[in-house]
C-alpha positions as CSV (number, residue, x, y, z in Angstrom):
1,M,144.0,107.4,73.1
2,L,141.0,108.5,75.3
3,G,142.8,111.5,76.9
4,L,144.8,109.4,79.4
5,N,147.7,111.8,79.2
6,H,145.5,114.7,80.3
7,T,143.9,113.2,83.4
8,F,144.9,112.9,87.0
9,V,142.3,110.3,87.7
10,S,143.2,106.6,87.1
11,E,140.0,105.1,88.4
12,F,136.5,106.0,89.4
13,I,134.3,104.8,92.3
14,L,130.7,104.0,91.6
15,I,128.6,105.0,94.6
16,G,125.1,104.7,93.1
17,F,123.7,102.2,95.6
18,S,125.8,103.3,98.6
19,T,122.9,105.2,100.0
20,F,120.9,101.9,100.3
21,P,123.2,99.9,102.6
22,H,120.4,97.8,104.2
23,L,118.7,97.1,100.8
24,Q,121.7,96.0,98.7
25,L,121.1,92.3,99.2
26,M,117.5,92.7,98.3
27,F,118.4,94.8,95.2
28,F,121.0,92.1,94.2
29,L,118.4,89.3,94.3
30,L,115.7,91.3,92.6
31,F,118.0,92.6,89.8
32,L,119.7,89.2,89.3
33,L,116.3,87.6,88.8
34,M,115.2,90.4,86.4
35,Y,118.5,90.1,84.5
36,L,118.3,86.3,84.2
37,F,114.7,86.6,83.0
38,T,115.8,89.3,80.4
39,L,118.5,87.0,79.1
40,L,116.3,83.9,79.0
41,G,113.4,85.7,77.5
42,N,115.5,87.2,74.6
43,L,117.3,83.9,74.1
44,L,114.0,82.1,73.9
45,I,112.8,84.6,71.3
46,L,116.0,84.1,69.3
47,A,115.7,80.3,69.5
48,T,112.0,80.3,68.5
49,I,112.5,82.5,65.5
50,W,115.6,80.5,64.4
51,G,113.8,77.2,64.7
52,E,110.3,78.2,63.3
53,R,110.5,78.5,59.5
54,S,107.2,80.4,59.4
55,L,108.9,83.2,61.3
56,H,111.7,83.7,58.8
57,T,110.3,87.1,57.7
58,P,111.7,90.7,57.9
59,M,109.7,91.6,61.0
60,Y,111.1,88.7,63.0
61,L,114.6,89.3,61.6
62,F,114.5,92.8,63.1
63,L,113.1,91.3,66.3
64,C,116.2,89.0,66.5
65,A,118.5,92.0,66.0
66,L,116.5,93.9,68.7
67,S,116.8,91.0,71.2
68,T,120.5,90.7,70.5
69,S,121.1,94.4,71.1
70,E,119.1,94.1,74.4
71,I,121.2,91.2,75.6
72,L,124.4,93.1,74.9
73,Y,123.1,96.3,76.4
74,T,122.2,94.7,79.7
75,F,125.5,92.7,79.6
76,A,127.5,96.0,79.4
77,I,125.9,97.3,82.6
78,V,124.1,94.8,84.8
79,P,126.8,92.2,85.7
80,R,129.1,95.0,87.0
81,M,126.2,96.5,88.9
82,L,125.4,93.1,90.5
83,A,129.1,92.6,91.5
84,D,129.2,96.1,93.1
85,L,126.0,95.4,95.2
86,L,127.9,92.6,96.9
87,S,131.2,94.4,97.2
88,T,132.6,97.2,99.3
89,H,135.3,98.0,96.7
90,R,133.4,99.7,93.8
91,S,136.2,101.2,91.9
92,I,136.4,100.9,88.1
93,A,139.5,101.6,86.0
94,F,139.5,104.7,83.7
95,V,139.7,102.6,80.5
96,A,137.1,100.1,81.8
97,C,134.7,103.1,82.5
98,A,135.3,104.4,79.0
99,S,134.6,100.9,77.6
100,Q,131.4,100.6,79.6
101,M,130.2,103.9,78.3
102,F,131.0,103.1,74.7
103,F,129.2,99.7,74.7
104,S,126.2,101.0,76.7
105,F,125.6,103.9,74.3
106,T,126.4,101.7,71.2
107,F,123.8,99.1,72.1
108,G,121.4,101.6,73.5
109,F,121.2,103.7,70.4
110,T,121.3,100.5,68.2
111,H,118.1,99.5,70.1
112,S,116.5,102.9,69.3
113,F,117.5,102.7,65.6
114,L,116.1,99.1,65.3
115,L,112.8,100.2,66.8
116,T,112.6,102.9,64.1
117,V,113.4,100.3,61.4
118,M,110.6,98.0,62.8
119,G,108.2,100.9,62.6
120,Y,109.2,101.4,59.0
121,D,108.6,97.7,58.3
122,R,105.1,97.9,59.7
123,Y,104.5,101.0,57.7
124,V,105.5,99.3,54.4
125,A,103.5,96.1,55.3
126,I,100.3,97.9,56.0
127,C,100.4,101.0,53.7
128,H,102.3,99.5,50.7
129,P,101.6,95.7,50.9
130,L,102.1,95.1,47.1
131,R,105.6,96.6,47.3
132,Y,106.6,94.9,50.6
133,N,108.6,92.1,49.0
134,V,110.6,94.6,46.9
135,L,111.2,97.2,49.7
136,M,111.9,94.5,52.4
137,S,114.0,92.2,50.3
138,P,116.7,90.1,52.2
139,R,119.4,92.5,51.0
140,G,117.4,95.6,52.0
141,C,116.7,94.1,55.5
142,A,120.3,93.2,56.0
143,C,121.3,96.8,55.1
144,L,118.8,98.3,57.5
145,V,120.1,96.1,60.4
146,A,123.7,96.9,59.4
147,W,123.1,100.6,59.3
148,S,121.4,100.4,62.7
149,W,124.4,98.8,64.3
150,A,126.8,101.1,62.5
151,G,124.8,104.1,63.7
152,G,124.8,102.9,67.2
153,S,128.6,102.3,67.1
154,V,129.2,105.9,65.7
155,M,127.0,107.3,68.5
156,G,128.9,105.3,71.2
157,L,132.2,106.4,69.8
158,V,131.3,110.1,69.5
159,V,129.9,110.3,73.0
160,T,132.8,108.3,74.6
161,M,135.5,110.2,72.8
162,A,134.0,113.6,73.7
163,I,133.6,112.7,77.4
164,F,136.9,111.0,78.0
165,H,138.9,113.7,76.3
166,L,137.9,116.0,79.2
167,T,140.3,116.4,82.1
168,F,139.4,114.7,85.4
169,C,141.5,116.3,88.1
170,G,139.3,116.3,91.2
171,P,137.2,113.8,93.1
172,N,136.5,110.5,91.5
173,E,133.2,109.4,93.0
174,V,130.6,108.8,90.3
175,H,127.1,109.4,91.6
176,H,125.7,106.5,89.6
177,F,126.0,102.7,89.4
178,F,127.6,102.8,85.9
179,C,129.7,105.2,83.8
180,H,127.0,107.6,82.6
181,V,127.5,111.0,81.0
182,P,125.9,113.4,83.5
183,P,127.7,112.2,86.7
184,L,131.0,112.0,84.9
185,V,130.7,115.6,83.5
186,K,130.3,116.8,87.0
187,L,133.7,115.4,87.8
188,A,135.5,117.0,84.9
189,C,137.4,120.3,85.1
190,G,138.5,122.8,82.5
191,G,136.9,125.6,80.4
192,N,135.4,123.4,77.8
193,V,133.3,121.1,80.1
194,S,130.0,123.0,79.6
195,T,130.5,123.1,75.8
196,V,131.2,119.4,75.5
197,A,128.3,118.5,77.8
198,L,125.9,120.7,75.7
199,G,127.2,119.1,72.5
200,V,126.8,115.6,73.7
201,G,123.4,116.3,75.0
202,L,122.2,117.9,71.7
203,V,123.6,114.9,69.7
204,C,121.9,112.3,71.9
205,I,118.5,114.2,72.1
206,T,118.5,114.9,68.4
207,A,119.1,111.2,67.6
208,L,116.4,110.0,70.0
209,L,113.9,112.7,68.9
210,G,114.6,111.9,65.2
211,C,113.9,108.2,65.8
212,C,110.8,109.1,67.8
213,L,109.5,111.4,65.0
214,L,110.1,108.8,62.3
215,I,108.1,106.2,64.3
216,L,105.3,108.7,64.9
217,L,105.1,109.5,61.2
218,S,105.0,105.8,60.4
219,Y,102.2,105.2,62.8
220,A,100.3,108.2,61.6
221,S,100.2,106.7,58.1
222,I,99.5,103.2,59.5
223,I,96.5,104.5,61.5
224,A,95.1,106.5,58.5
225,T,95.4,103.3,56.3
226,I,93.8,101.1,59.0
227,L,90.8,103.4,59.4
228,R,90.1,103.1,55.6
229,I,89.8,99.3,56.0
230,P,86.0,98.6,55.7
231,S,85.7,95.6,58.0
232,A,86.3,95.6,61.8
233,E,88.0,92.3,61.6
234,G,90.4,93.6,59.0
235,R,91.2,96.6,61.1
236,H,91.8,94.5,64.1
237,K,94.0,92.1,62.2
238,A,96.1,94.9,60.8
239,F,96.6,96.7,64.1
240,S,97.4,93.5,66.0
241,T,100.6,93.1,63.9
242,C,101.8,96.5,65.3
243,A,100.6,96.1,68.9
244,S,103.7,94.6,70.5
245,H,106.1,97.0,68.7
246,L,104.0,100.0,69.6
247,T,103.8,99.0,73.3
248,V,107.6,98.6,73.4
249,V,108.1,102.0,71.8
250,V,105.8,103.6,74.4
251,V,107.6,102.0,77.2
252,H,111.1,102.7,75.8
253,Y,110.4,106.4,75.0
254,G,108.2,106.9,78.0
255,F,111.1,106.0,80.4
256,A,113.6,107.8,78.2
257,S,111.6,111.0,78.3
258,V,111.3,110.9,82.1
259,V,115.1,110.4,82.4
260,Y,116.3,113.0,79.8
261,L,113.6,115.6,80.1
262,K,113.4,115.7,83.9
263,S,114.2,118.9,85.8
264,K,117.9,119.8,85.7
265,G,117.8,121.1,89.3
266,P,119.6,119.4,92.2
267,Q,118.8,115.7,92.3
268,S,119.3,113.3,95.1
269,L,121.7,110.4,94.6
270,E,118.8,108.0,95.5
271,G,116.6,109.5,92.9
272,D,119.2,109.4,90.1
273,T,120.0,105.8,91.0
274,L,116.4,104.6,91.0
275,M,115.7,106.5,87.8
276,G,118.7,104.8,86.2
277,V,117.3,101.4,87.0
278,T,114.2,102.1,84.8
279,Y,116.2,102.1,81.6
280,T,119.0,99.7,82.4
281,V,117.0,96.9,84.2
282,L,113.2,97.5,84.0
283,T,112.8,98.4,80.2
284,P,114.9,95.4,79.0
285,F,113.0,93.2,81.4
286,L,109.6,94.3,80.0
287,S,110.5,94.1,76.3
288,P,110.6,90.2,75.9
289,I,107.4,89.9,78.0
290,I,105.6,92.4,75.7
291,F,106.7,90.7,72.5
292,S,105.9,87.3,73.9
293,L,102.4,88.2,75.1
294,R,101.3,90.8,72.5
295,N,102.4,89.0,69.4
296,K,100.1,86.0,68.8
297,E,102.2,84.4,66.1
298,L,105.3,84.5,68.2
299,K,103.5,83.3,71.3
300,S,102.0,80.3,69.5
301,A,105.5,79.4,68.1
302,M,107.1,79.7,71.5
303,K,104.4,77.4,73.0
304,R,105.1,74.8,70.2
305,T,108.8,75.1,70.7
306,F,108.6,74.8,74.5
307,L,106.1,71.9,74.5
308,S,107.9,70.0,71.8
309,G,111.1,70.2,73.9
310,I,109.3,69.0,77.0
311,L,107.7,66.1,75.1
312,L,110.9,65.1,73.4
313,Q,112.7,65.0,76.8
314,G,109.8,63.2,78.5
315,S,109.2,60.6,75.8
316,P,110.7,57.0,76.3
317,R,112.5,57.4,73.0
318,G,114.1,60.7,74.1
319,W,115.1,59.2,77.4
320,F,116.5,56.1,75.7
321,H,118.4,58.3,73.3
322,G,119.8,60.3,76.2
323,R,120.9,57.0,77.9
324,E,122.7,55.9,74.7
325,C,124.5,59.3,74.4
326,G,125.4,59.2,78.0
327,G,126.8,55.6,77.7
């Protein structure tokens, strides 16, 4: 289905971290802690929004969808990377490699589309507050989230089908720690490789730049509206609702621009590997921290949820209830 009849390669070998033989245990511990923090941070955000009735608003619905996409994105890449750091056998089956590429691109682009939707939400809330409940109705919000996931799935399918319909007939060592497009294209052979690579690159860059442009337009209107607010307190309050989203956008597209717009000259394996860590481990690690610290409403709700859980467990009633349940 993915070009299996046209390839001489049945598996690939991921050699991304092979140039750091003495640092692999340190990398494993560091990335494991960052991955666990990413999971726990996003799960805490989901639990807080689910349990706090005051947060049942469109902005936090989109944040739930964003946290879910982030959990799934890291799950598609990081566990395999952690296993390879402790293993000397780093092979991955052809179909497993295609699956990893599909899910990583699907959840990665879903994340970008959801960031764009969140920018539109802030634009409507600040620039058209009287129409907010109409434009951001439950049905409208559900459609925006569904279209974001559908768009991500289409992008993942298009990229994966294009790459894995190429013929792989030579070496099978992938110069990365997961199945990413550029190192796999270098292993392909045939006359259409450069055309496919150019097409995939244009599709991905167009989608990312389109999202970025829409976010920039949203914030241009937001800033213009905020500057017309007469009181300093009103301006500060309006901008504070955008601070966490804007920070995550800057981090997300900042790292993406470094990765996708870097020089296309010869790159070292070490440089490509460390560059890949920024958008597979570091960016997802920073996102829940930014939303937790920069969003006052969410931060207060998380404190209440966390403290109420501790008090419930620490109270005599909670302890006695636990004894009854435990027999």
